[in-house]
C-alpha positions, 0 to 999 in steps of 0.5 A: 500500500504505497500509493494514495490513489489506491486507498479505498474510502474506509482506509482511515478506519482501517489504519486507525484500527491498525495504529491502535494495535501498535503505536505508529503514525499514519505516515508510518502505517502507509509506508509499511502496512506490515511492520511485523513481517520481515522484508522478503519474498512473501511480504513483497508478494502480498503487497504487490498482489494488493497493489495490482488488484486495486490499481484501476490501470492494472490488467489484474484490477478487481472491483471492490465488491469482488475483493473477498479474502477468506481465513481459516482460524485455528493455526492461521489467525491464532494458535492451535496447540496442544489442542484446538482452543474450542476443545479446551472450552468443551473440556472445561464445560464438561468439568463444570457440568460434572457435579450433576453427572456422578456417573461420568467418573466411571464413563469415557470419554468423561473419566479422562477429562475429569482425571486430566488423563491427557494420554487417553484424551489424545487418543480419542477418535471422532466418536469420542470428540463428537460426544464431548462436543455434543454434551458440552455444546447442546441442550441450551439456548443460543443466548445461554451458549454465547454467555458460556463462550463469552465468560470462558474467553474472558477468563480461561488461560492457555496451559502452555503460555498462561495467557488468555487465549485471545492473547495468542492471536498472530500480530502479523495476520492482524496487520494483514487483515487491516491492510486488506480491509484498508484496500477494499477487501471484505475479510471472512473467517472460514473455519472448521471450528464452531460458528457460534463459538467464534461469533461472540469474540471475533469482532473485538479480536480480529475486527471481523463482524460476526456475520462474516464468519463461516463455521461448523454448526449443530442443528437448532430449532425455535421453541416457545418458552411461554410467550418467549421464542427461543432458539435451542441447540440440538445434539446433532451435526448440521454442517461441518465446515472442513476440507471439502466442506469449506468451499461449500460453506463459502458458496452457501454463505458468502456467494463469491469465490475468494481472490485471497485465501489463507490457511495452515493445514490439510483441512484448508486444501480444498478451499485453497484449490477452489480459490486458485481455480478462479478465472482472475488473479488470486493469492494462496497463503499457507502459515507454516508453523516453524518456530518451536521457541516462540510458538510451536513447530509442526506440520506432517505428523501433527495430531492438530493442524496436520500439514502434509498433503497440502504442504506438497501441493503448496510447494508444487503450485508455488503458493506462498508458504509463510514461515513463522520463524523466517517471515515474522518479526513477532508472533503475538501482540504481547511481544511488541515493544 
């Protein structure tokens, strides 16, 4: 973003949002819209792409209404190790509910949760995980569930960093979101995580409105409680927004093919491929977790955020692999001086 002439009408709001994250003048933000990124091929490629699709004189110009950017959440916008953060929420919910379920002391998967048996927990398959999620996420109204999420996100702390989970968002990605919005992009989260788990906090944390979130969901129904209509969450899957489900979710809820897509795992591959298959210009980004000191280092063999098939495809296609260790000066906002 180095040409005043390509600024969209909402740039000042976007830059104000960015400057509030890190003390910086408007002039500095214009000069370097991605200050937490190291200079190099990937940073230059992102800026060149944004400039080309926003320059009306460019053959790659894209009208503002079509500038859609989609971002996976877990592992792309915030950390995801040693377990997906929503699973930590579900485990805490089970512990809170256990007083009313003494039978859980002898039943799996609940026994492992209540005894903090991480070895058994890490070996659970989809059946056990779905039981945990259904038990902890269903049987209540949408308003009640949102309050549980809001209370948890404001008080729970990550077991490794001993910080609130919302401290573990990626500063360079916050800058990228703001940079894109400053140039007329509409930014969406497209995550395998639960849509109603993300909605309560994403606007404050990422600046992404709750109606720009696509995620997995369970079934709901409207019931009357006296004269009051209430939406109740049912113990049944409605939509899984992962792998091949991600392009389906984008089309169902957004209705436009993205021109920029960011992910970090095999679960994002179909979304990346669908973005790349568009007729016009596109950019595919993969966040590669390569920093074992500041965050975590993992890819092909990870039990969370496995990056195997997609790593090969990204290399073969020439998609941009963002190395946390090499491309990012800082990872989290709390690292800023």
